[in-house]
C-alpha positions as a printed Julia matrix, in Angstrom:
204×3 Matrix{Float64}:
  19.7    -0.49  -10.54
  18.25   -3.47   -8.69
  18.32   -6.96  -10.18
  14.54   -7.24  -10.37
  14.31   -4.46  -12.97
  17.77   -4.41  -14.54
  16.9    -1.9   -17.25
  14.95    0.49  -15.01
  15.73    3.0   -12.27
  12.78    2.73   -9.9
  11.65    5.58   -7.63
   9.31    4.49   -4.85
   7.1     7.47   -3.96
   5.24    7.27   -0.67
   3.88    9.23    2.27
   0.66    9.19    4.23
  -2.79   10.26    3.17
  -3.24   13.8     1.76
   0.43   14.79    1.81
   0.35   15.41   -1.94
   2.0    12.35   -3.45
   0.06   12.65   -6.7
   1.32   16.19   -7.24
   4.91   14.98   -6.97
   4.2    12.0    -9.23
   2.79   14.33  -11.88
   5.87   16.54  -11.65
   8.15   13.55  -12.12
   6.09   12.47  -15.1
   6.54   15.92  -16.63
  10.3    15.57  -16.15
  10.33   12.3   -18.09
   9.55    9.44  -15.71
   7.0     6.75  -16.43
   4.39    6.92  -13.68
   2.57    4.07  -11.95
  -0.23    4.95   -9.51
  -0.95    2.1    -7.08
  -4.17    3.77   -5.89
  -5.47    3.91   -9.45
  -4.6     0.24   -9.87
  -6.41   -0.5    -6.59
  -9.54    1.04   -8.15
  -9.11   -1.14  -11.23
  -8.74   -4.48   -9.43
 -12.02   -3.76   -7.59
 -13.91   -3.33  -10.86
 -16.72   -5.73  -11.67
 -15.18   -8.98  -12.89
 -11.64   -7.83  -12.06
  -9.04   -9.7   -10.0
 -10.2    -8.83   -6.48
 -13.9    -8.14   -7.08
 -15.51  -11.42   -6.01
 -13.27  -11.93   -2.97
 -13.98   -8.4    -1.68
 -17.75   -8.78   -2.15
 -17.64  -12.15   -0.39
 -15.72  -10.62    2.53
 -17.67   -7.37    2.9
 -21.14   -8.21    1.63
 -23.53   -7.01   -1.05
 -24.06   -3.78    0.89
 -20.94   -2.34   -0.74
 -22.43   -2.7    -4.23
 -24.3    -0.01   -6.17
 -27.3    -0.63   -8.43
 -25.02   -1.69  -11.29
 -23.26   -4.27   -9.14
 -20.05   -2.25   -8.95
 -18.2    -1.88   -5.65
 -19.06    1.5    -4.16
 -15.74    2.74   -2.78
 -17.4     5.15   -0.36
 -19.36    2.29    1.21
 -16.29    0.08    1.38
 -14.25    2.96    2.8
 -16.81    3.59    5.53
 -16.23    0.02    6.73
 -12.45   -0.24    6.51
 -11.61    3.24    7.75
 -13.61    2.59   10.91
 -11.81   -0.65   11.77
  -8.09   -1.31   11.28
  -8.64   -5.09   11.23
 -11.09   -4.74    8.33
  -8.62   -2.5     6.49
  -5.93   -5.15    6.94
  -8.37   -7.76    5.65
  -9.08   -5.7     2.53
  -5.37   -5.16    1.89
  -4.75   -8.88    2.22
  -7.23   -9.5    -0.59
  -6.26   -6.69   -2.94
  -2.5    -6.32   -2.55
  -1.45   -9.46   -4.47
  -3.48   -8.35   -7.5
  -2.16   -4.8    -7.18
   1.46   -6.01   -6.97
   1.04   -8.14  -10.08
  -0.33   -5.23  -12.08
   2.36   -2.82  -10.82
   5.03   -5.31  -11.89
   3.46   -5.51  -15.34
   3.33   -1.71  -15.71
   6.99   -1.32  -14.7
   8.15   -3.96  -17.15
   6.1    -2.44  -19.98
   7.35    1.12  -19.42
   9.45    2.54  -22.26
  11.19    5.05  -20.01
  14.25    4.02  -17.99
  13.08    5.9   -14.89
   9.8     4.73  -13.39
   8.06    6.27  -10.38
   5.65    4.1    -8.41
   3.33    6.0    -6.07
   2.15    3.69   -3.28
   1.02    4.6     0.22
   2.08    1.15    1.51
   5.34    1.01   -0.46
   7.56    0.47    2.58
   5.36   -2.22    4.08
   5.58   -4.6     1.13
   8.0    -6.43   -1.13
   8.24   -3.5    -3.56
  10.48   -1.8    -0.99
  13.29   -4.19   -1.91
  12.9    -3.47   -5.62
  13.14    0.33   -5.65
  16.41    2.18   -6.19
  15.37    5.28   -4.25
  12.64    6.0    -1.71
  11.02    9.43   -2.0
   8.72   10.44    0.86
   6.31   13.35    0.52
   5.6    15.14    3.79
   3.1    17.75    4.93
   1.99   19.16    8.26
  -0.95   17.35    9.94
  -3.09   20.46    9.64
  -2.39   20.51    5.9
  -3.45   16.88    5.59
  -6.63   17.57    7.56
  -7.53   20.58    5.45
  -6.98   18.7     2.19
  -9.15   15.78    3.24
 -11.95   18.08    4.34
 -11.73   20.15    1.14
 -10.94   17.69   -1.64
 -12.91   14.73   -0.27
 -15.61   16.68    1.55
 -15.02   14.73    4.76
 -16.23   15.96    8.15
 -13.34   16.9    10.43
 -13.78   13.89   12.73
 -13.78   11.46    9.78
 -10.76   13.14    8.19
  -8.86   12.95   11.49
  -9.76    9.28   11.91
  -8.37    8.46    8.46
  -5.13   10.26    9.24
  -4.77    8.39   12.54
  -5.4     5.04   10.84
  -2.27    5.42    8.7
   1.03    3.78    9.49
   3.68    6.06   10.99
   4.75    8.93    8.74
   7.84    9.35   10.94
   8.89    5.8    10.09
   8.52    6.56    6.38
  10.66    9.67    6.77
  13.4     7.66    8.52
  13.61    5.37    5.49
  13.62    8.16    2.9
  16.42    8.81    0.44
  14.62   11.99   -0.65
  12.09   14.03    1.33
   9.75   16.45   -0.47
   8.0    18.97    1.77
   4.61   19.79    0.28
   2.58   22.23    2.31
   0.99   24.14   -0.52
   3.59   26.21   -2.38
   3.64   24.53   -5.8
   6.73   26.4    -6.98
   8.67   25.31   -3.9
   7.54   21.7    -4.3
   8.52   21.74   -7.97
  11.96   23.13   -7.11
  12.56   20.31   -4.62
  11.43   17.67   -7.13
  13.62   19.14   -9.86
  16.71   19.18   -7.61
  16.18   15.54   -6.65
  15.57   14.57  -10.28
  18.84   16.2   -11.38
  20.69   14.2    -8.72
  19.76   10.96  -10.54
  22.78    9.82  -12.63
  22.74   11.58  -16.0
  22.9     8.35  -17.99
  19.51    7.32  -16.61
  17.51   10.43  -17.45
């Protein structure tokens, strides 16, 4: 285990948009891991009065707010997913607050094994803290279909969001474990279970 979390075995779970990371995180949770969802935390820090709220509104304008003064994620997404520089700007504002809250969740976890799902895991300092990098992979056509179905995105918008991601191939090169997730839940579960059983017995 790494020095930063001496009493924890930390799985960093990553992969690009719509590969099915959340499915794998849920399976690991069912097996006994504490689960931390960086995307969920990203939602929280954008809440009215939360850590990143005022800075994001100042940077992107009142047009991203709904009638209750909350940040409308669809409006914010329409801006940042059309312009990589604006996405980088948003990440620069939100990531410090997200990292702080992830650190808190890991330290508070009762379980010895903690899985952190984060799409930008390998691009930040958390990469140096994890004991094992798990990358979820799926075919581009699977990603496209999921975005169009689960998020009701037009094909062109779904494709643009896929293309805006950092390289999936680079993530795969850094993986300790690769989970292929193209739709067969039983097969995905079998892969997750095999990788879980490979973790030293004293930790699980």
